[in-house]
C-alpha positions as CSV (number, residue, x, y, z in Angstrom):
1,M,-47.0,87.8,31.1
2,N,-49.4,84.9,30.5
3,L,-47.7,84.3,27.2
4,K,-44.3,84.1,28.8
5,M,-45.6,81.7,31.5
6,N,-47.2,79.5,28.9
7,F,-43.9,79.4,26.9
8,R,-42.1,78.3,30.1
9,G,-44.6,75.6,30.8
10,I,-44.4,74.3,27.3
11,F,-40.6,74.2,27.4
12,L,-40.6,72.5,30.8
13,A,-43.1,69.9,29.6
14,K,-40.9,69.2,26.5
15,C,-37.9,68.8,28.7
16,L,-39.7,66.4,31.0
17,V,-40.8,64.3,28.0
18,L,-37.4,64.3,26.5
19,F,-35.8,63.3,29.8
20,S,-38.2,60.5,30.3
21,C,-37.6,59.2,26.8
22,V,-33.8,59.3,27.3
23,K,-34.1,57.5,30.7
24,G,-36.4,54.9,29.2
25,S,-34.0,54.2,26.3
26,A,-31.1,54.0,28.8
27,N,-32.9,51.5,31.0
28,E,-34.0,49.4,28.1
29,A,-32.3,46.0,28.4
30,R,-30.2,44.8,25.5
31,N,-29.9,41.0,24.7
32,E,-26.5,39.4,24.5
33,Y,-25.9,35.8,23.4
34,A,-22.8,33.5,24.1
35,M,-21.9,29.9,23.6
36,R,-21.4,27.6,26.5
37,G,-17.7,27.0,27.3
38,G,-16.6,30.2,25.5
39,S,-16.2,33.9,26.3
40,V,-18.3,37.0,26.0
41,F,-17.5,40.8,26.0
42,L,-20.1,43.1,27.5
43,N,-19.6,46.6,26.2
44,I,-21.0,50.0,27.1
45,H,-22.6,51.1,23.8
46,N,-22.5,54.7,22.7
47,F,-20.4,55.9,25.5
48,K,-16.7,56.6,26.0
49,V,-15.3,56.2,29.5
50,E,-12.9,58.9,30.7
51,Q,-10.0,58.4,33.1
52,Q,-11.6,60.1,36.0
53,Q,-14.9,58.1,35.7
54,E,-15.8,55.0,37.7
55,V,-17.4,51.9,36.2
56,I,-19.4,49.4,38.2
57,W,-20.7,46.0,36.9
58,L,-23.5,44.1,38.6
59,K,-25.2,40.8,38.0
60,N,-28.7,40.4,39.5
61,S,-28.0,43.3,41.9
62,F,-24.7,41.6,43.1
63,R,-21.5,43.6,42.4
64,L,-18.9,42.0,40.2
65,T,-16.3,44.7,39.5
66,K,-15.5,48.3,40.3
67,G,-12.7,50.3,38.6
68,N,-11.3,53.5,37.2
69,S,-8.1,54.6,35.7
70,S,-6.1,53.8,38.9
71,G,-7.2,50.1,39.2
72,V,-10.0,47.5,39.3
73,K,-11.5,45.8,42.3
74,Y,-13.0,42.3,41.8
75,Y,-15.8,41.0,44.0
76,K,-15.9,37.6,42.2
77,D,-13.4,35.2,40.8
78,K,-10.7,37.2,39.0
79,N,-10.0,34.3,36.6
80,K,-13.5,34.4,35.3
81,Y,-14.1,38.2,35.1
82,E,-11.9,40.9,33.7
83,M,-12.7,44.6,33.2
84,F,-10.8,46.7,30.7
85,P,-10.0,50.5,30.9
86,N,-12.8,51.3,28.5
87,G,-15.3,49.7,30.8
88,T,-15.8,46.4,28.8
89,L,-16.4,43.3,31.0
90,K,-15.1,40.0,29.8
91,I,-16.5,36.7,31.2
92,D,-14.6,33.4,30.5
93,H,-15.6,29.7,30.8
94,L,-19.3,30.4,30.4
95,V,-21.9,28.1,31.9
96,E,-25.6,28.2,31.9
97,E,-25.6,29.8,35.4
98,D,-23.9,32.9,33.9
99,S,-27.1,33.7,32.1
100,G,-29.0,36.6,33.7
101,N,-29.4,40.4,34.0
102,Y,-26.3,42.5,34.0
103,K,-26.1,46.2,34.8
104,V,-23.3,48.8,34.3
105,T,-23.2,52.2,35.8
106,V,-20.7,55.0,35.1
107,Y,-20.0,57.9,37.6
108,D,-18.0,61.0,37.1
109,G,-15.3,62.3,39.5
110,M,-17.9,64.0,41.6
111,G,-20.0,60.8,42.1
112,N,-22.8,61.9,39.7
113,L,-24.4,59.1,37.6
114,Q,-23.7,59.6,33.9
115,V,-24.7,56.2,32.3
116,E,-26.8,53.3,33.4
117,K,-27.4,50.3,31.0
118,N,-29.0,46.9,31.4
119,L,-28.1,43.8,29.5
120,I,-29.6,40.3,29.4
121,L,-27.0,37.5,28.8
122,S,-28.2,34.2,27.4
123,V,-25.7,31.3,27.4
124,Q,-26.6,28.6,25.0
125,E,-25.1,25.3,23.9
126,M,-24.1,24.4,20.4
127,V,-26.9,22.7,18.5
128,S,-26.6,19.1,17.4
129,K,-26.6,17.9,13.8
130,P,-30.1,16.7,12.8
131,E,-30.8,13.3,11.1
132,I,-33.3,12.7,8.3
133,K,-35.1,9.3,8.1
134,W,-37.7,8.2,5.6
135,T,-39.9,5.3,4.4
136,C,-41.5,4.7,1.1
137,S,-44.8,2.8,0.6
138,Q,-46.9,2.9,-2.6
139,K,-45.1,6.0,-3.8
140,L,-45.8,7.9,-0.6
141,I,-43.0,9.4,1.5
142,N,-43.0,9.6,5.3
143,V,-40.1,11.9,6.3
144,T,-38.8,12.3,9.9
145,C,-36.2,14.8,11.1
146,E,-34.8,14.2,14.5
147,V,-32.4,16.1,16.8
148,K,-31.4,15.9,20.5
149,Q,-31.5,19.4,22.0
150,K,-32.4,20.9,25.4
151,N,-32.2,24.6,25.1
152,K,-34.4,26.8,23.0
153,F,-33.8,26.5,19.3
154,A,-35.4,26.9,15.9
155,F,-36.3,23.7,14.0
156,R,-37.7,23.5,10.5
157,L,-38.0,21.2,7.5
158,L,-37.8,22.2,3.8
159,Q,-38.9,20.3,0.7
160,N,-37.2,21.5,-2.5
161,N,-36.3,24.8,-0.7
162,R,-39.9,25.3,0.3
163,L,-40.7,25.6,4.0
164,L,-43.1,23.0,5.3
165,S,-45.7,24.1,7.9
166,V,-45.0,21.3,10.3
167,G,-44.2,21.9,13.9
168,P,-41.7,19.9,16.1
169,I,-42.8,17.3,18.7
170,D,-40.8,16.5,21.8
171,A,-40.4,12.8,22.4
172,N,-38.3,12.2,25.6
173,G,-35.6,14.7,24.8
174,T,-35.6,14.0,21.1
175,W,-37.4,16.6,18.9
176,K,-39.0,15.3,15.7
177,I,-40.7,16.7,12.6
178,E,-42.8,14.2,10.8
179,Y,-44.1,15.0,7.3
180,R,-46.4,12.9,5.2
181,P,-47.2,14.5,1.9
182,K,-50.7,14.1,0.6
183,T,-49.7,14.0,-3.1
184,K,-47.8,11.1,-4.6
185,I,-44.1,12.0,-5.2
186,L,-41.2,9.9,-6.5
187,T,-38.3,12.2,-5.9
188,A,-37.8,15.1,-3.6
189,K,-34.9,16.9,-1.8
190,F,-35.4,17.6,1.9
191,L,-33.4,19.9,4.2
192,C,-33.6,19.9,8.0
193,E,-32.3,22.9,9.8
194,V,-31.6,23.4,13.5
195,K,-30.2,26.7,14.9
196,N,-30.2,29.0,17.9
197,D,-28.6,32.4,18.6
198,V,-25.0,31.1,18.6
199,S,-24.9,28.1,16.2
200,Q,-26.6,26.5,13.2
201,K,-26.5,23.0,11.6
202,T,-28.3,21.5,8.6
203,T,-28.7,18.1,6.9
204,D,-30.0,17.6,3.4
205,Q,-31.1,14.3,1.7
206,E,-32.5,13.5,-1.7
207,I,-35.2,10.8,-1.3
208,K,-36.4,8.6,-4.1
209,C,-39.3,6.2,-4.0
210,S,-39.6,3.5,-6.6
211,G,-42.3,3.9,-9.3
212,P,-43.9,1.3,-11.6
213,L,-41.0,1.6,-14.2
214,D,-38.5,1.3,-11.5
215,I,-40.1,-1.9,-10.2
216,V,-40.0,-3.5,-13.6
217,L,-36.4,-2.5,-14.1
218,I,-35.4,-3.8,-10.7
219,G,-37.3,-7.0,-11.4
220,S,-35.6,-7.6,-14.7
221,I,-32.2,-6.9,-13.2
222,A,-32.9,-9.3,-10.4
223,G,-34.1,-12.0,-12.8
224,G,-31.0,-11.6,-15.0
225,A,-28.8,-11.8,-11.9
226,V,-30.5,-15.0,-10.8
227,V,-30.1,-16.6,-14.3
228,F,-26.4,-15.6,-14.3
229,V,-25.9,-17.2,-10.9
230,I,-27.6,-20.4,-12.0
231,F,-25.5,-20.5,-15.2
232,L,-22.3,-20.0,-13.2
233,A,-23.3,-22.7,-10.8
234,L,-23.9,-25.2,-13.6
235,L,-20.6,-24.3,-15.2
236,I,-18.7,-24.8,-12.0
237,Y,-20.6,-28.1,-11.5
238,C,-19.6,-29.4,-15.0
239,I,-16.0,-28.4,-14.5
240,K,-15.8,-30.3,-11.2
241,K,-17.5,-33.3,-12.7
242,K,-15.0,-33.5,-15.6
243,R,-12.1,-33.2,-13.2
244,A,-13.6,-36.0,-11.0
245,E,-13.9,-38.3,-14.1
246,R,-10.4,-37.6,-15.2
247,Y,-9.2,-38.3,-11.7
248,E,-11.0,-41.6,-11.6
249,E,-9.5,-42.6,-15.0
250,E,-6.0,-41.7,-13.8
251,Q,-6.6,-43.8,-10.6
252,D,-7.7,-46.8,-12.7
253,E,-4.7,-46.5,-14.9
254,E,-2.4,-46.4,-11.9
255,T,-4.1,-49.4,-10.4
256,Q,-3.7,-51.4,-13.6
257,M,0.0,-50.5,-13.9
258,K,0.6,-51.6,-10.3
259,I,-1.1,-54.9,-11.0
260,R,1.1,-55.5,-14.1
261,Q,4.2,-54.6,-12.2
262,S,3.3,-57.0,-9.4
263,S,2.7,-59.9,-11.9
264,D,6.0,-59.2,-13.8
265,E,8.1,-58.9,-10.6
266,P,9.1,-62.7,-10.4
267,K,10.3,-62.6,-14.0
268,Y,12.5,-59.6,-13.2
269,R,13.9,-61.4,-10.2
270,E,15.3,-64.4,-12.3
271,L,17.2,-62.1,-14.6
272,P,20.6,-61.0,-13.4
273,K,20.7,-57.6,-11.9
274,P,22.3,-55.0,-14.0
275,P,25.5,-53.5,-12.7
276,V,25.1,-50.5,-10.6
277,H,28.2,-48.6,-11.5
278,G,28.8,-50.0,-15.0
279,P,29.9,-53.1,-16.8
280,P,32.6,-55.1,-14.9
281,K,36.0,-55.1,-16.4
282,Q,36.9,-58.5,-17.9
283,P,40.4,-59.8,-17.0
284,R,42.7,-60.0,-19.8
285,Q,43.4,-63.5,-21.0
286,Q,47.1,-64.3,-21.6
287,Q,47.7,-65.1,-25.1
288,R,48.7,-68.6,-25.5
289,L,51.1,-69.6,-28.2
290,P,49.9,-72.2,-30.5
291,P,51.4,-75.6,-29.6
292,Q,54.1,-76.5,-32.1
293,S,54.2,-80.1,-31.1
294,Q,53.0,-82.3,-28.3
295,T,56.5,-83.2,-27.4
296,Q,58.0,-81.4,-24.5
297,Y,61.4,-80.0,-24.8
298,Q,63.9,-80.5,-22.1
299,A,66.4,-78.1,-21.2
300,G,69.7,-78.6,-22.9
301,P,71.2,-78.4,-26.3
302,P,69.1,-79.3,-29.2
303,R,69.3,-82.9,-30.3
304,P,69.3,-84.1,-33.8
305,R,65.9,-85.1,-35.0
306,P,65.8,-88.8,-36.1
307,R,64.8,-89.5,-39.6
308,T,61.4,-91.0,-40.0
309,Q,61.0,-94.0,-42.2
310,Q,58.5,-93.8,-44.9
311,K,55.7,-96.1,-44.3
312,S,54.4,-98.4,-47.0
313,P,51.1,-97.7,-48.4
314,S,49.9,-101.0,-47.2
315,H,50.7,-100.1,-43.7
316,M,48.8,-96.9,-44.1
317,K,45.8,-98.7,-45.3
318,E,45.8,-101.0,-42.3
319,R,46.1,-98.0,-40.0
320,L,43.1,-96.5,-41.6
């Protein structure tokens, strides 16, 4: 008899422990994350809702929806909340005020509680892209990673894929990570990462600080550039000077030519002007017949010519 009572007590104790464990796991809150401006689906995990069961959603003890297979009743804005037949609650146009504690309960057709689950919704904004800045002095690097972020986020800086143990500092809404390595380095690749539960963004940058050889190389290149610029300036100056001298010579020649033309102008005025359109046509001269005799012939019939007497030679001499 005592053995039977002990067995019943042990069995009852085990049942109480098991019931308490199940109740504690059912009441344990589950975290849900969503992005601001988006949507979220709150599900009833590990449970299938039947047609005759009734589902109720609450936020911070305020009822949101109540429904079963026959229909759904909304206590808040219907455009924001929507409940599906399987008990899933959809929330649209999320804002930071939608964050909070949500509770879902399921009752059977007799009104007995079958499921009760708690959820914690956290609405977060998308993280901003970080920016890496650096300065080099005497082969030392001072690296700063900055990001503007309000909500909770994770912020870290890596050097050559190695996490640096440097914490962020808040400076008027701008978070910074400043890193000053103790060892002297010339080249390193840094990666800055910002993330939260809904988004992640990174920025990488390879930083180079000039060493002694680099300074000599840069100085030689700069000196060569200066010499080239000076040579080019002298070449341009010589070309311009040559052109100026040629221009002056041409001006002198033109001046001398003008002086000569002005001195020769009176001479050209005395000469007859050349014809404009060509040489003038000379009028034809009538051909004159050679005079046969000085005597004029009168009109009429020809008269007999008188015979001339031969003059004596003495008479010719006197005439001469």
